[in-house]
C-alpha positions as CSV (number, residue, x, y, z in Angstrom):
1,M,-5.7,-43.9,7.0
2,N,-2.1,-43.3,7.5
3,R,-1.7,-43.8,3.5
4,I,-4.4,-41.6,2.6
5,L,-2.6,-38.8,4.8
6,K,0.6,-39.3,3.0
7,I,-0.9,-39.3,-0.5
8,L,-2.8,-36.0,0.5
9,L,0.5,-34.4,1.9
10,L,2.5,-35.3,-1.2
11,V,-0.3,-33.7,-3.4
12,L,-0.3,-30.7,-1.4
13,L,3.7,-30.5,-1.6
14,V,3.4,-31.1,-5.5
15,A,0.7,-28.4,-5.7
16,F,2.9,-26.1,-3.6
17,I,5.9,-26.5,-5.9
18,A,3.8,-26.2,-9.0
19,I,2.4,-22.6,-7.8
20,Q,5.8,-21.3,-7.6
21,F,6.0,-21.2,-11.4
22,F,3.2,-18.8,-11.6
23,P,5.0,-15.3,-11.4
24,T,3.1,-12.1,-10.1
25,Q,3.3,-8.7,-11.8
26,R,5.6,-6.5,-9.9
27,N,4.9,-3.0,-9.0
28,E,8.2,-1.5,-9.4
29,S,9.3,1.8,-11.2
30,D,12.5,4.0,-11.1
31,I,10.6,6.9,-12.1
32,V,9.2,9.5,-9.8
33,A,6.3,11.1,-11.6
34,R,6.0,14.9,-11.5
35,T,2.3,14.2,-10.8
36,D,3.5,12.5,-7.5
37,F,1.7,13.7,-4.2
38,L,4.8,14.8,-2.2
39,I,6.2,16.9,-5.4
40,V,2.9,18.6,-6.2
41,N,2.1,19.6,-2.7
42,K,5.7,20.3,-1.8
43,S,5.1,18.0,1.2
44,P,7.4,18.5,4.4
45,K,9.7,16.0,5.5
46,D,7.7,14.7,8.2
47,I,4.7,14.1,6.1
48,S,6.8,12.5,3.3
49,T,8.5,10.2,5.8
50,I,5.0,9.1,7.3
51,L,3.4,8.5,3.7
52,R,6.5,6.6,2.4
53,E,6.6,4.3,5.5
54,S,3.1,3.6,5.9
55,C,1.4,4.3,2.4
56,Y,3.5,4.3,-0.6
57,D,4.0,0.5,-0.8
58,C,0.3,-0.1,-1.7
59,H,-0.3,3.2,-3.1
60,S,2.3,4.2,-5.6
61,N,4.0,2.7,-8.6
62,N,7.0,1.5,-6.6
63,T,6.5,-1.3,-3.9
64,D,9.4,-2.1,-1.6
65,Y,9.0,-6.0,-1.7
66,P,10.0,-8.2,1.1
67,W,12.0,-11.3,0.5
68,Y,8.8,-13.5,0.8
69,N,7.2,-11.9,-2.0
70,K,8.8,-14.6,-4.2
71,I,6.9,-17.3,-2.5
72,Q,3.4,-18.3,-3.7
73,P,0.6,-17.8,-2.5
74,V,2.1,-14.9,-0.7
75,A,2.8,-13.1,-3.8
76,W,-0.5,-13.4,-5.1
77,F,-1.8,-11.8,-2.1
78,L,0.5,-8.9,-2.0
79,E,-0.2,-8.4,-5.7
80,D,-3.8,-8.2,-5.0
81,H,-3.4,-5.7,-2.2
82,V,-1.1,-3.3,-4.3
83,K,-3.6,-3.7,-7.2
84,H,-6.6,-2.6,-4.9
85,G,-4.6,-0.1,-3.1
86,K,-3.5,1.9,-6.4
87,G,-7.0,1.3,-7.7
88,E,-8.3,3.3,-4.8
89,L,-5.5,6.1,-4.4
90,N,-2.2,6.2,-6.4
91,F,0.1,8.9,-4.9
92,N,2.2,8.8,-8.1
93,T,-0.7,10.2,-10.2
94,W,-2.3,12.6,-7.6
95,D,-1.9,15.7,-9.9
96,E,-3.8,13.9,-12.7
97,L,-7.0,14.1,-10.4
98,S,-9.7,16.9,-10.6
99,D,-9.6,19.2,-7.7
100,R,-13.0,17.7,-6.7
101,R,-11.6,14.1,-6.7
102,K,-8.5,15.3,-4.8
103,K,-10.6,16.9,-2.1
104,S,-12.6,13.4,-1.8
105,K,-9.2,11.6,-1.6
106,L,-8.0,13.8,1.3
107,K,-11.3,13.5,3.2
108,S,-10.8,9.5,2.6
109,I,-7.1,9.6,3.8
110,T,-8.1,11.6,6.9
111,N,-11.1,9.4,8.0
112,Q,-9.5,6.1,7.2
113,V,-6.2,7.2,9.1
114,K,-8.4,8.5,11.9
115,D,-10.5,5.3,12.0
116,D,-7.2,2.9,11.8
117,E,-8.4,1.5,8.6
118,M,-5.1,2.6,7.2
119,P,-2.5,1.2,7.0
120,L,-4.3,-2.1,7.0
121,Y,-3.6,-4.2,10.1
122,S,-2.4,-7.3,7.7
123,Y,0.4,-4.8,6.4
124,T,1.4,-3.5,10.0
125,L,1.8,-7.0,11.2
126,I,5.1,-7.5,9.4
127,H,6.0,-3.9,8.7
128,R,6.0,-2.5,12.3
129,D,7.6,0.8,11.3
130,A,4.1,1.5,9.3
131,I,2.0,1.7,12.4
132,L,0.9,5.4,12.8
133,S,1.2,7.0,16.2
134,D,-1.4,9.4,17.6
135,S,1.3,12.1,16.5
136,D,1.3,10.7,13.2
137,K,-2.4,10.7,12.5
138,N,-2.7,14.2,13.9
139,T,0.1,15.3,11.5
140,I,-1.6,13.9,8.6
141,E,-5.0,15.0,9.6
142,N,-3.7,18.7,9.7
143,Y,-1.8,18.5,6.8
144,M,-4.6,16.8,4.7
145,N,-7.2,19.5,6.0
146,S,-4.6,22.2,4.9
147,L,-4.5,20.8,1.7
148,M,-8.4,20.8,1.4
149,D,-8.5,24.4,2.4
150,I,-6.2,25.2,-0.5
151,L,-8.5,23.4,-2.8
152,E,-11.8,25.4,-1.8
């Protein structure tokens, strides 16, 4: 039994080392698009700060990666989160959306923030500054509602 355990541990170690050679695609860009949500809406500083701290890592074209992003399988996990996050909403391409789609996204943002669905719990475990206070949630809700009113 002891020998089987040693072989199993050796196989796991070799597999762990081997997967380190499979890189991920990084979500990084130095360009701030003119279609960005914060630019298009001339968002106030408090909104900009909240969204950049709590949303932009997964919902923009530029993720601020932590040191552990270079370790597999964590890098795959992060890449998948960013890919899905941008698939749902990419703040950098905001102005490319129709008004109808923008309104839908604004409602979705408001509801998910209000229901504590965003930011993801798994994200806030490590990024403690991304946790939204009740005040932050109210600020986001009021701002998103004011943008919806403009679109009507």
